[in-house]
Structures are given as structure tokens and as C-alpha cells.
N, C-alpha and C positions, 0 to 999 in steps of 0.2 A: 935539352931537347924541348921544343915547343909541341903541344898536342896539335895534330892536324885537324883543322876544321872541315876538311873534305872527307874524313873517314879513312884515309889511307894510313898505312902503318909501315914502319921499318921492317916488320917481319915479312911483308909482301915483297919488298925490294930484296931482302936477303934471300928468300927462298928463290926468287927469279934468278938472281946471280948465281946461286949454287947450282941451279938447274941448266944454266947457259953459261958455262965458263969461257965459251969462245967469243961472246959478244964483247966488243971493244968500245962501243959508244952508243949514245941514246939520243933520238930526237925528242926534245920536250916540247909539246905543241899546245898553244893557246889559241883558241878560235875567236876571231874578231866579229864584228857586226855583219862583214860580208861573207862569213863562212871560211875566211882564209886562215890557214895555219900560220900563226907567228910564233917564234920562240928561238931555240938554240939547239946545237949539237953538243952534248957534253960527254966528257970521257967516263969510262966505266967506274973509276973511283969516286966520281962526284955524285953518283945516284944515291948512295945511303944518306948523304947529307941533305939532298933535296927531300927525301922522305922524312927526315928528322926535323928539318927546320924550313921547308919550303925553299923557294927561289926568288929572290928579289928580281922584279922586272918593272920597267918604267910604266906608269899608268897610261902614258900616251899611246902604248901599243894597241889599246882599245878604241882609239880615236882617229884611225887612219883610214883614208878612203881607198878605193879599189887599186890605186896605183902605189900605195904605201906612203902618200903624203899626209902630214898633219892637217887635221881639220879643226881649227882654233875654236869654232862655234860650238864644239862638244863640250867645252869647258874642261877638257882632260889634258890640255898642253900647259900653257903658261899660267893659267888660273891656279893650278896646283903646283907650280914651280917644276913641272915635268919631274915629279918625284917618283920613288919606287913605291910599289905595293908588293904583295907576297904572293906568288903562284904556288899552288899545292897539287899534287898528283891526283887525278881522278882514280879512285880505287877500281881495280878490275881492267884498266886499260894498259897496263904494262905488258907489252907483247913484243915478240921478235918480228923483224922485218924480213920476209922471205927474199933470198936471192942477193942480199947485199954482200959486198965484198970490200973490206972485211966486214964480218957480221955485225949488225947494229940492231938496236931495238927502238921502241917508240913508247911514249906515254903521254896521254892527254892531260893538260893542266887546267885548273880553274883559278880565277884571280880573287883575292880576299885582301881587305885592308890589313894594316900591321897588327891589329887587335884580333883578327880572325873573323871579322864580319864580311859576308859575301859582298863583292864589288858589284854595284848595280848595273854597270855597263858591260858586264860579262853574259854573252847570250845563254850560256848554260844555266846560269842562275835564274833567267827569266822563266825558263821551262820548269826548273825545280819549284819555283814559287807556285806555279799553276798546279804542278802534280801534287804538291804538298797540300794546297787548298782543297783538292779533290779528296785527298786522304782524310782531311778534316771532316768530310761528308760521309766518310765510310766507303768511298769509292776510289778505284784505282784504275787510272787510264793504261790501256794496253795498245800496242800498235806495231806497225811496220812501214817502212818506205819502200818505194820502187824506184830504181835508179835508171833513167834513160840517158843515153850519151851517144856521141859520135866517134868513131875511130877514123882519123883523118891522115892523109899523107903529110910527111913533114915539109914537102915542097908544095908551092902553089901551082895552079895551071897557068897556061899561057896568057890569061887575062888577069891573073893575080888573084884568083878566087881559090878558096879551099876546095879540096877534093877528097872523095873517100879514100881510105888507105887500101892499098893492095894486099891481098891475102899474105899473112906472115909465113904461111906454109910453103907456097910455091910462087908467090908474087903475081898471082893472077889478079887482074882488074875486072870490076864490075860496076856499071853505072846504073844498074837496075834497082828497084826498090827492095826486092828479094824478101818481102815480108814473110815471116814464119818459115823461111827455107832452112831446113836442117842441113842440106848439102852446103849451102853458103856458110853456115857456121863452121864447117870442117876447116874451111881456109884459115880461120883464126884460132884453130884448136891449140897450138902451142902457147898462144897468149892466154887464152881462157884457161888453160891447164895451170898456168902460173898464177893467175888470179885466184882460181880456186884454192890453190896451195897456200897462197899468201893469207887468204881469208881464213883457212882452217888454223893456220899458225897464230892468228890474231883472235880466234874464237868468235869470228863474225859468220852468222848463219846465212851465207850467200847460197841461194838455190837455183832457180831456173834462169837460163839465159835464152834469149830469143833475138832473131833478127827482126828489128822494128821497120816502121813504115816510112823509111827514106833510105837512099844508098848510104852505106857506112854507119847506120844507126842500130844500136843494140839496146837491150834491157836486161837488167839483173835484178831479181826479186830477193828480198830478204825474208827470213822467217819471222813470224809474229813474236814479240816480246811482251811479256807481262809487265815489264817496266819501260815506260815510254821514253825516259831519259837514256835507257841502254839502247832503245831503237834509233834515237837521234845520234848517239855515239857510234852505233853501227854504220850509219849512212856517212858520217864524217870520215871514219876510218876507211870504209870502202872506197870513197872517191879518191882518197890519197893513194891507196895501194893500186887502184885501176890506172891512175895516172903514172904512177912509178913503173908498174909492170909494162904499160904501153910503151913508155919511153925506152925501156930496156930491149923492146923488140923493134925499135925504130919507128914507131908511129906515134901519133898524137891522140891522147883521149881528151875529147872536148866537151866541156860542161856548159857552154853557152846555150842559152834557151833557143836561140834560132840561128845556127851557123850557116845554113844554105837557104836562100830566099825561096827556092822552088818547091821545098819540101816542109813537111811538119817538123816542129820544133821538139824539144826534149822536156818532159814533164818530170815531176818528182812527186808522184801521188802518195798521199799518206792514208793508210788504213787505220781507223781508230775505233775502239770500243771501250766500254766501262764495265768493270767487274766489282761486285760487291765484296764484303769481307769473307763470304764463303766461297769466292771465286766464280760465282754465277755471273753470266753475262746480262746486264740489265737491259740490253737492247733486244734480247730474245723474245719474240712473241709467243704468246701461250698457244694460239690457234692460227692456222693458215689464213691468211687474208685480214688478219687484225693486227696492225702495227702497234708496237708498245708505245705508249705516250711518251715514254722517256726518249725513244728514237726520234718521234716526230718533233718534239721540243728541241731535241739537239739540233736537228736539220733546220728548225725554225731559227735558232740562234745563229747558226752558220750563215744562213741566207741573209738575216738582217744585218750582219756585221761585215759581209764580204766586201762591200763597196769600200768602206773606210779602212779595210785591212789590206787591199791589194798591193800596197807597197811592200808589204812583207812577202807576198807570193810572187811578185814580179818587181824585183828591186832595182833593176838595171835599165839602161836605154834600150839595150837589146831584147830585154824580157818582153817588151810590148810589140815586138815583130811576131812573136808566137801567136797573138790573139787575132787570128784571121778566121772568119767562118769557114767551116768544112776543113779545118786543119787540125782537128783533134785536140783543141784547147777551148775550154768553156768561155762563152762570151756574155752569160748572164747567170745570176745566183739561183739556178734551177735545180731540182732534185728529181730523181727518177730511180726505178728498180731495173737492174741489169740493162742499163742504158749508158753507153760511153760518150753520148753528146751532151750530157748534163755536168753541172759543176760538183754536185753532191750525188754520188751514185751509191745506191744500196746493192751490193753484189748479190748475184743468185747463189744459192748453195745451202748448206745445212743451216738450220736455225741457231744452233749453238754457237756458230761462228759469226752471227749477225754483227755487222760492222757498217760504218760509213767510210767510203772511199772519197777523200777530198782531193779534187783533181785540178784546181786552178794553178798551184805552184809550178813554176819552172825548176829545172834541175840546177839553176844558178842561185836558188833562194837558200837561206841559211836554216838548216832543219830544226835547230833549237827554237828560232824565232817562229817558224811555221808552226810547230807543234804547240808552242805557248799560246799563239794567236788562235789556233783551232780549239784548244782546250778552253780558253777563255769565251769563245763563242758558243760552245756547247754549254758552259756554266750559265751564261746569260739566257740561253734558250730554256734550260731547266728552271732557273729562278723565276723567269717571267712567263713560263708556259707558253712560249711563242708558237705559233702556227706557221709551218712552212709553205702553206698554200697548197694548191692542187699539184698532184704528181704530173711531171711532164712525160709524156709518152711519144714515140716517134722521134722526130729530129728536134733535138733540144737547141740547135743552132737558130732554128726559126721561131723558137718559143719566146714568149714575153717573160718578164721578171716578176709578174704578179705583183704583190704589194711590197716587195723587198725594194730597198733603195738602189738606185741606179749604179752600175759599176763605171768607174772611170774608164776612159778610152785612151789615155795617154799617160806618159810618166809624170809629167808636171801636175796634172790634176790629181793623180795618185799621191804624189808628194804633199800637195796642199791639203788633201783629204785626211792624210795621215797625221800631218802636223796639228790640225784642229780637232782630232778625234779623242774625246775622253775615253772611249772604249778601248783604243789602242794603247793610251797611256796606262790604263789598268791592266791590260793584257801583258805588256812588256815591262811594266814598272816605270816610274818617271824617269829615272837616269838612263835607262836602256832606250826609252822612247826619245829622249832628248838626243842622246848619242846617235841613234839610228837615222832620225829625221835630219839631223844636221849634216851627217855624212851624205845622205842622199841628196840634199839640196846643194851641197858643194859639188858633188858629181855631176848634178844636172848642169850647173853653171859651166863646168869644165867642158861638158859636151856641147852646150848651146854655143859656146865661143869658139868652138873648133871648126876650121874651114876644112871640109872633107874633099876627098876625090869626087864625090857625087856632085858637090857644088861646082867644081870646075867642069865636069862633064855636062852639066845642065846649063851653066851660065856663062863660062869663060868667054866664048865667042858669040853668045846670043843676045845679051842685053847691053 
């Protein structure tokens, strides 16, 4: 038996098997640069061996683009002979999958080399590096993500466009925004009941659900975690189970940043704070109206690094359709208090819960890479005592960016900025940075050479 470098143990697996004698198989899931779960379904008798010795998987699994094609520029394909590394279970993520027939379980995996060293192109390791760096300062990042998504009909409308799903309760259709409508939520009650049951089975602290600001759009919030790695795990597992439960109810859970052109897109806001060794929140001000320097410097670091980090927060071609003024997506590295039109919001509420709500990321972003980049930005702000500039009040979409570097306005500019960013290389680690930017460049080229229906619509008979 090899000692697990991830901290998992055979005892965890055996206790789970004893408690769930009906489970026949397990999804073993490794998260790639795009946040996609790659892995295998293994039989029950294979699980103890995975906890004892890990599971060999090809290194190339972390060098795939959004379609699952190899990206040779990552250096993870033929440069390595497409050899195997060893994936190990992430402790605490072995859970049952609600509603599967026959019963199945799931465990998240993380990649290491054969000697047990963390593999640099594994996104979870990028976040762990940043969390460990804060621990070296005596600080511990805490946080939670918000999950916005659409529930869409499985069939397109007469013009080939996606459309909101009918209520799974009674088939009722609605094309209205229905924001915050509780009665509208009742139509999806059977689905959300299964989502909550699945979340409870997996230990995911899913809380409030609301009808969001577009037809078919919803938001699920997650309870705060004192361990930001676990907060990112929560988001990964929640997306998987929402997609699975929606499919079982005959609808599609959509995590595109902007699936419907006429309405707001879907964000993945990260709430983050720092706690010291005693558990005290270092962002909490001593007196009303006097912001803690640590909070202001953290905001300053996030504002200063936002432009070169936008590829992490908006990683796909579709991501950039979300950034339109008045569409509830930030367009400048602004900050403000109790203001949803800025990129960095300090929510109102109890001082003990003081935190930063980081709002640029779309729901299509990888939560491990988002959190790693946010933590690195905060660290830079603290180290360099950066000033965030004046607070934005009123409409943040009309506000300037102050002294902060300009944000890119398209995918290609964001890719170029990320490729040349020393900050992002530090935030993600050199291997993850190389892998991520190579994949994004390859995906851009795929999109750029594709002749779309829009091209035919605009130009076929006109030029």
C-alpha cells in the first residue's frame, strides 16, 4: 500500500462501503482546466484499491480542450509520451449520488506524479497552493460561491433558439422574467426537492433558491465554509448534481454564461474573507465608517490584477457576451458597499461577517482557478498595501476604473493579457498557467475558423 499524498485513507473507503452496502459503482471525477469532470465509473470492489494505491490516469486528461480534444501546446501529450500519473481521492468527497438506479457513489480525485508530488496542471492544486501560502501568514481564507444557472427545455423553439423549461410540476410555460417570484418556484418544486436531497446526501450546504433575473434562470446559494478548498469542491459537486437531477426531470441545466441574448447571463460570485489563527475575521472594522486597512488593501489588489486575470473569470467565447452594460455583469474593476453594479462588492450586514463579493466570474468558470486567482490578488494587495481608489456609489456601469488597469473587452485580448501576465503565472503556478492559456488559445482558434449560422445570415446573399 502506498501512502496517499492527498490525505485520504482506506478507512474512509471501508466505512463508506459498510454504511452503503447497496452502492454498486462509483464515479471517480478529476476536474480539468475547464472545470469539466473527467474520469471513470468503477465497480464497488475497485474502490478500496483506489484508496490504497491511487488510480493510474493519463497525464493528457488535464490537457484537453472544451470538446475533449488534445491540446499539444500544453506539453501534456506527446512531450510526456502520454504517460500515466496517479490520481488519488480527495478526502471528504466520497458521497452517494441521490436517485441513481442502481445506486452509485462519487469521489473527487486529484492528480499527482508517481512519486506523490502534486501535478501542476491540476486546478485543485493551484488553489491549495494559494491557501497554503495564506496559512504560512497565519491567515485562513473562507468563502462560498453562488450558483446561477438556467433550466431550459430539451427542445429548441421554431427558430432553433433555446427556451426556458416548462414547469416540471404541471408543464406550465412562462416567458416572463419572474424575478424573486416564489409562486414561479413552485412549478420546479419536484426538481428542487431532488436537488436539495442530493445536496444533503453529499454534505453540500445548499441553501436559498431564487428565481433570477431572466426567464428560466435560478440561483442557489451555498453556506460559508471556513476552508475555501471545500467551498470550491461544493460548487463543483453542486453543478454536477444540478445537471444530473435536471436531466432526470426532462430538462437541461445550462451553465453557459450567456445562453439567451435578450437577458442577463449567469454569474458565479465568490464571497471571500480571511480569518486569523483565533478565528477572527481580519476584514471586520472596529468602528462603523472606518474600513479595515486589510479590507481596503485586498480590494486594491483585486482591482489592480483584474484586467490580466479576466481570462480565468471569463474563459470561453460565450463568456464575453455576458459583459454588456446594464446586464448585471461588471464592466470595470470598481468597488462599492451594498452595490450590485460594481465588480467588488462589500455586502451590507453584520460586521463580523464582513467579506468581499467578487462578481466578475461567469458560472462557466473553473471555481478552483477563480478562487486561486482571487486569493493571489488579495495577497498582492496586502503585500503592496494597494489602494482600491474611491468607492463607487450609484451606477457602477457608468463609473470609470480609476487608476486600475483597463479590463479587456474581448476574449482574444484577455487571452493575450493572460499569456503575458507574471501575476497570473504566480497565481496559478507555471504549469497550470501554461496549460490553461494553451487550451484557451487553441479554443480561440477553433472558434475563429468556424463558419457559423450568423455568418450565413449576415453575408450569404449580401456580399
